Residue frames as qw, qx, qy, qz and C-alpha x, y, z in Angstrom:
[[0.293, -0.599, 0.745, -0.026, 99.33, 89.96, 98.67],
 [0.620, 0.273, -0.684, -0.273, 100.26, 86.60, 97.11],
 [0.639, -0.384, 0.502, -0.440, 98.75, 84.24, 99.68],
 [0.975, 0.169, 0.041, -0.136, 99.02, 81.19, 97.43],
 [0.583, 0.596, -0.469, 0.292, 102.83, 81.48, 97.26],
 [0.746, -0.280, -0.429, 0.426, 105.24, 80.20, 99.93],
 [0.321, -0.897, -0.159, 0.260, 106.06, 82.85, 102.55],
 [0.511, -0.427, 0.314, 0.677, 109.57, 83.41, 101.18],
 [0.274, 0.193, 0.597, 0.729, 108.12, 84.25, 97.74],
 [0.023, 0.802, 0.592, -0.081, 105.17, 86.42, 98.81],
 [0.272, 0.217, 0.115, 0.931, 105.00, 89.98, 97.60],
 [0.066, 0.561, 0.491, -0.663, 103.09, 92.94, 99.00],
 [0.429, 0.796, 0.426, -0.041, 100.85, 95.10, 96.84],
 [0.005, 0.909, -0.253, -0.331, 103.66, 97.65, 96.41],
 [0.375, -0.368, 0.764, 0.375, 106.02, 95.00, 95.01],
 [0.507, 0.436, 0.732, 0.133, 103.36, 93.71, 92.65],
 [0.274, 0.925, 0.201, -0.172, 102.65, 97.25, 91.41],
 [0.124, -0.808, 0.466, 0.340, 106.38, 97.81, 90.92],
 [0.805, 0.463, -0.316, -0.197, 106.61, 94.63, 88.83],
 [0.049, -0.543, 0.815, -0.195, 108.89, 92.70, 91.19],
 [0.842, -0.009, -0.415, -0.345, 108.34, 88.95, 90.80],
 [0.803, -0.100, -0.500, 0.307, 110.92, 87.56, 93.21],
 [0.359, -0.911, 0.015, -0.204, 111.15, 89.28, 96.60],
 [0.789, -0.486, 0.226, 0.301, 114.44, 87.52, 97.34],
 [0.687, 0.480, 0.150, 0.525, 116.12, 88.86, 94.21],
 [0.405, -0.098, -0.110, 0.902, 118.44, 91.89, 94.31],
 [0.137, -0.380, -0.307, -0.862, 115.64, 94.09, 92.92],
 [0.582, -0.583, -0.519, -0.227, 113.21, 92.80, 95.53],
 [0.632, -0.426, -0.350, 0.545, 115.60, 93.40, 98.41],
 [0.258, 0.066, 0.052, 0.962, 116.56, 96.84, 97.11],
 [0.297, -0.521, -0.423, -0.679, 112.89, 97.74, 96.81],
 [0.640, -0.595, -0.484, 0.048, 112.17, 96.64, 100.38],
 [0.583, -0.337, -0.215, 0.708, 115.14, 98.53, 101.80],
 [0.232, -0.082, 0.130, 0.961, 114.97, 101.74, 99.75],
 [0.232, -0.115, -0.351, -0.900, 111.50, 102.28, 98.31],
 [0.247, -0.407, -0.879, 0.022, 108.97, 100.37, 100.39],
 [0.207, -0.527, -0.129, -0.814, 106.00, 102.63, 101.21],
 [0.727, -0.541, -0.382, -0.179, 105.07, 100.72, 104.38],
 [0.278, -0.783, 0.422, -0.362, 106.33, 101.36, 107.91],
 [0.536, -0.334, 0.767, -0.110, 106.72, 97.61, 108.50],
 [0.145, 0.180, -0.867, -0.442, 106.83, 94.53, 106.29],
 [0.704, 0.015, 0.117, -0.700, 103.21, 93.62, 105.62],
 [0.762, 0.195, -0.593, -0.173, 104.25, 90.19, 104.34],
 [0.397, 0.121, -0.788, 0.455, 106.04, 89.21, 107.54],
 [0.306, -0.089, 0.431, -0.844, 103.47, 90.95, 109.72],
 [0.755, 0.008, -0.301, -0.582, 100.79, 88.82, 108.04],
 [0.683, 0.059, -0.720, 0.108, 102.49, 85.62, 109.22],
 [0.147, 0.081, -0.661, 0.731, 102.89, 86.94, 112.75],
 [0.492, -0.046, 0.144, -0.857, 99.26, 88.07, 112.84],
 [0.782, 0.013, -0.489, -0.387, 98.05, 84.70, 111.56],
 [0.533, 0.050, -0.763, 0.362, 100.07, 82.88, 114.23],
 [0.080, -0.060, 0.508, -0.856, 98.79, 85.21, 116.95],
 [0.642, -0.047, -0.131, -0.754, 95.22, 84.66, 115.76],
 [0.753, 0.001, -0.649, -0.107, 95.62, 80.88, 115.91],
 [0.370, 0.025, -0.712, 0.596, 97.17, 81.03, 119.37],
 [0.280, -0.075, 0.270, -0.918, 94.45, 83.44, 120.50],
 [0.739, -0.068, -0.343, -0.576, 91.73, 81.10, 119.24],
 [0.658, -0.006, -0.732, 0.177, 93.32, 78.14, 121.03],
 [0.127, 0.027, -0.589, 0.797, 93.46, 80.12, 124.26],
 [0.493, -0.061, 0.018, -0.868, 89.86, 81.26, 123.77],
 [0.745, -0.061, -0.587, -0.310, 88.76, 77.64, 123.22],
 [0.490, -0.038, -0.745, 0.452, 90.39, 76.61, 126.50],
 [0.098, -0.008, 0.405, -0.909, 88.77, 79.50, 128.39],
 [0.624, -0.071, -0.242, -0.739, 85.34, 78.77, 126.90],
 [0.715, -0.071, -0.693, -0.059, 85.66, 75.10, 127.85],
 [0.270, 0.001, -0.671, 0.690, 86.64, 76.09, 131.39],
 [0.352, 0.057, 0.241, -0.902, 83.31, 77.95, 131.50],
 [0.457, 0.189, 0.849, -0.188, 81.56, 74.72, 130.52],
 [0.539, 0.549, -0.162, -0.618, 80.80, 75.75, 126.91],
 [0.894, 0.129, 0.429, -0.005, 80.25, 72.68, 124.72],
 [0.458, -0.234, 0.588, 0.624, 82.74, 71.72, 122.03],
 [0.333, 0.567, 0.660, 0.363, 80.02, 72.15, 119.38],
 [0.028, -0.966, -0.242, 0.090, 79.40, 75.71, 120.54],
 [0.407, -0.662, 0.339, 0.530, 83.12, 76.47, 120.57],
 [0.484, 0.156, 0.664, 0.549, 83.30, 75.23, 116.96],
 [0.186, 0.800, 0.513, 0.249, 80.53, 77.64, 115.99],
 [0.246, -0.929, -0.055, 0.270, 81.96, 80.57, 117.95],
 [0.382, -0.621, 0.459, 0.507, 85.51, 80.25, 116.61],
 [0.672, 0.644, -0.120, -0.346, 84.66, 78.98, 113.12],
 [0.083, 0.537, -0.834, -0.096, 87.07, 76.05, 113.18],
 [0.699, 0.011, -0.667, -0.260, 86.72, 72.30, 112.82],
 [0.807, -0.528, 0.011, -0.265, 85.70, 70.12, 115.73],
 [0.914, 0.025, -0.167, 0.369, 88.95, 68.18, 115.46],
 [0.336, 0.551, -0.223, 0.730, 90.90, 71.44, 115.81],
 [0.473, -0.655, 0.140, -0.573, 89.03, 72.31, 119.01],
 [0.952, -0.299, -0.056, -0.010, 89.71, 68.83, 120.43],
 [0.758, 0.265, -0.208, 0.559, 93.42, 69.20, 119.59],
 [0.039, 0.639, -0.214, 0.738, 93.58, 72.61, 121.29],
 [0.680, -0.577, 0.085, -0.444, 91.84, 71.34, 124.40],
 [0.970, -0.089, -0.161, 0.161, 94.16, 68.35, 124.61],
 [0.536, 0.497, -0.295, 0.615, 97.29, 70.53, 124.76]]
């Protein structure tokens, strides 16, 4: 998948293999509607999964802190920056 492109311009592996460069073009839309091999849109599912992961990590940070786990340990457990953990705990 094209993770370096903006979400509206990302293509799945099937689109890339088919030679579709713009997913918002008529060819891109026709491909998604008629010939997509996936049961769901892997491009849009990726964004939803990434958001759910972030929200899950924030919730996990709050639960760990409630169990008196140090911020430094939360950083190591979740693999995020210390500033991120502080921001999550502040919310």
